Structure formats: structure tokens, C-alpha cells
C-alpha positions as a printed Julia matrix, in Angstrom:
174×3 Matrix{Float64}:
 -52.39   -7.58   12.11
 -50.69   -5.69   14.43
 -48.23   -8.72   14.71
 -47.51   -8.71   11.07
 -46.86   -4.65   11.01
 -44.73   -5.23   14.07
 -42.77   -8.06   12.18
 -42.38   -5.98    9.14
 -40.55   -3.25   10.93
 -38.49   -5.24   12.58
 -37.33   -7.03    8.92
 -37.09   -3.28    7.57
 -34.84   -2.47   10.66
 -32.6    -5.36   10.24
 -32.13   -5.05    6.88
 -31.2    -1.28    7.09
 -28.74   -2.14    9.78
 -27.23   -4.73    7.51
 -27.13   -2.74    4.55
 -25.35    0.09    6.56
 -22.87   -2.19    8.1
 -22.13   -5.02    5.9
 -21.78   -3.34    2.36
 -18.53   -1.19    3.58
 -15.48   -1.97    1.46
 -11.83   -0.54    2.55
  -9.65    0.32   -0.05
  -6.92   -1.9    -1.22
  -3.71   -0.88    0.71
   0.15   -1.81    0.99
   1.41   -4.06    3.72
   2.3    -1.33    6.17
   0.02    0.08    8.78
  -0.53    3.33    6.75
  -0.86    1.52    3.44
   2.78    2.58    2.41
   4.5    -0.22    0.72
   6.56   -1.16   -1.99
   4.74   -0.64   -5.66
   3.35   -3.99   -6.61
   2.48   -4.87   -2.99
  -1.02   -3.7    -3.03
  -4.11   -6.21   -4.39
  -3.97   -4.65   -7.9
  -7.16   -6.98   -8.43
  -9.12   -4.9    -6.26
  -7.71   -1.75   -7.9
  -7.83   -2.46  -11.48
  -9.93   -5.59  -11.8
  -9.1    -9.1   -11.85
  -6.12  -10.02  -14.05
  -5.11   -6.44  -14.7
  -2.37   -4.19  -13.34
   1.18   -5.01  -12.55
   2.14   -8.66  -11.4
   5.07   -9.39   -9.46
   6.68  -13.02   -8.56
   7.36  -14.01   -4.84
  11.08  -12.75   -5.78
   9.59   -9.01   -6.08
  10.41   -8.94   -9.76
   8.17   -8.27  -12.15
   6.67  -10.88  -14.25
   7.13  -10.92  -18.29
   4.41   -8.53  -19.8
   3.7    -6.98  -16.59
   6.24   -4.06  -15.95
   6.98   -2.05  -12.74
   5.24    1.6   -12.69
   7.61    4.24  -14.15
   8.02    7.07  -11.52
   7.51   11.1   -11.68
   9.17   13.93  -10.02
   6.35   16.14   -8.19
   4.43   18.18  -10.59
   6.47   16.82  -13.47
   5.82   14.66  -16.56
   9.42   14.58  -17.71
  10.88   11.21  -17.49
  14.0    10.94  -15.35
  16.98    8.92  -16.49
  16.54    6.2   -13.98
  13.04    5.48  -15.07
  13.84    4.85  -18.8
  15.7     1.57  -18.39
  11.76    0.41  -17.28
  10.52    1.93  -20.54
  13.24    0.42  -22.58
  12.12   -3.2   -21.22
   8.46   -2.29  -22.4
   9.71   -1.56  -25.77
  11.63   -4.72  -25.93
   8.77   -6.69  -24.87
   6.41   -5.09  -27.34
   8.92   -5.81  -30.28
   8.88   -9.33  -29.5
   4.88   -9.37  -29.27
   3.73   -7.76  -32.27
   0.2    -8.54  -31.3
   0.05   -6.82  -28.21
  -1.46   -3.29  -27.69
  -0.89   -1.59  -24.32
  -2.98    1.28  -22.52
  -0.61    3.59  -20.8
  -2.26    4.96  -17.35
  -1.13    8.05  -15.94
  -1.52    8.68  -12.12
  -0.82   11.39   -9.5
  -0.43   12.02   -5.81
  -3.17   13.67   -4.16
  -1.68   17.07   -3.85
  -3.37   19.41   -6.15
  -7.05   19.44   -7.39
  -8.72   16.92   -9.42
  -8.86   18.63  -12.46
  -4.94   19.38  -12.2
  -4.32   16.13  -11.46
  -6.22   14.64  -14.32
  -4.41   16.78  -17.0
  -0.84   15.95  -14.92
  -1.94   12.27  -15.15
  -2.47   12.72  -19.06
   0.49   14.53  -19.42
   2.59   11.67  -17.98
   0.83    9.18  -19.99
   1.36   10.87  -23.19
   5.36   11.4   -22.15
   5.57    7.67  -21.65
   3.85    7.33  -24.81
   6.36    9.57  -26.72
   9.08    7.71  -24.91
   7.91    4.45  -26.16
   7.4     5.7   -29.89
  10.9     7.38  -29.96
  12.13    3.74  -29.52
  10.29    2.5   -32.48
   6.98    1.12  -30.88
   3.93    1.91  -33.33
   1.76    4.76  -31.73
  -1.24    2.9   -32.89
  -0.19    0.23  -30.63
  -0.15    2.56  -27.7
  -3.48    4.09  -25.76
  -3.23    6.67  -23.12
  -5.73    6.9   -19.97
  -5.47    9.21  -17.21
  -6.78    8.78  -13.54
  -5.05   11.51  -11.94
  -5.29   10.58   -8.03
  -8.41    8.42   -8.25
  -6.21    5.03   -8.21
  -3.43    5.41   -5.6
  -0.83    2.62   -5.23
  -0.13    3.6    -2.0
  -2.62    4.89    0.71
  -0.38    7.04    2.81
  -0.36   11.04    3.13
   3.14   11.52    3.33
   6.06   11.94    0.61
   6.76    8.38    0.49
   3.32    7.25   -0.51
   3.14   10.23   -2.56
   6.35    9.59   -4.43
   4.86    6.12   -5.43
   1.66    7.54   -6.5
   3.2     9.69   -9.09
   3.44    7.03  -11.76
   2.73    5.59  -15.16
   1.38    2.01  -15.47
   1.22   -0.27  -18.18
  -1.77   -2.5   -18.78
  -1.61   -5.09  -22.03
  -4.37   -5.37  -24.17
  -5.05   -7.67  -27.2
């Protein structure tokens, strides 16, 4: 009986060790040592789930129907002039593909508290949606969602990473 108790305790101890060390996952990161890299360089399947999020070809250009993120200035939901061309491409795609709906995701950098960042992410998604509606896209085809700082594109604690994380992204739905 003492032999079985000893084997049971050994097995239990091994299970605890394997569970504690074998289940830890590191977040997806960009190509640099600090996790900062060009947007789209991270493994979007790990962040969004298989088949979702932006897709880029080997040449670094986005694949039709998978769009680069719209970037925002710090603490702002205003769409900068140079970002509008990205939204013009989204609108052209949606005009050609009338069966496609889209979720616009708003994101922020890690600066600020969680509640504020969720609100700012929502304002960014709504500003992106309003711009597309202004280009003639039916608002019923566009949903918004805010992730705030919860799904960073770049895993660094510096201005370059924060710049890449202040964005709206597009997920196509049918």
C-alpha cells in the first residue's frame, strides 16, 4: 500500500511540473528581437484565429480583400490624410463585392487605462466606419468592435510599437 501511495504522489508531482512548465504560451511577436516589426509581419493566426486578420504576400503587399491597418495619431480618432487612400481601397473592394460585410476593429497602444483605451478604440472604429459610409458603403454592412490595447500588432514598449498599435483593422465576413 505504501508503494502505491508513493507512486501516486510521484505521478501527481510530475503532472504538476508538466502542467506548470508545458502550457505557457508566448504572445505572437513581430520579426525584431523586441517584437517590433512591420504591420502584418506577426502571426495573425495566433492573434485573431485561423484565417482572420490581415494577410500579406511575399512582396509585403496586402492580398486583395485583406487590407493594411489604418494608423492613427496618439490619443486621436481622426483619420490622417495619408491613411485615407487605404480606406478608398476598402471602399472599392466593397463596391465590387456586394455580398461582403466587414467588421472594423479599433485598437490602441498600451498608454492609458483599459477603459479609456476601449473607448478610444471604439471611436477609431466608428471614425473608420463613418469615412466608408461617406464613400457610399452601406452602414448595415459595417460592424465595429473595440479591442483597446488587448491585441497589439507590435510587442514593444516604445514609440515605434505604439505607433503601429494605434490602428483600425478590417475583418471580412460573409
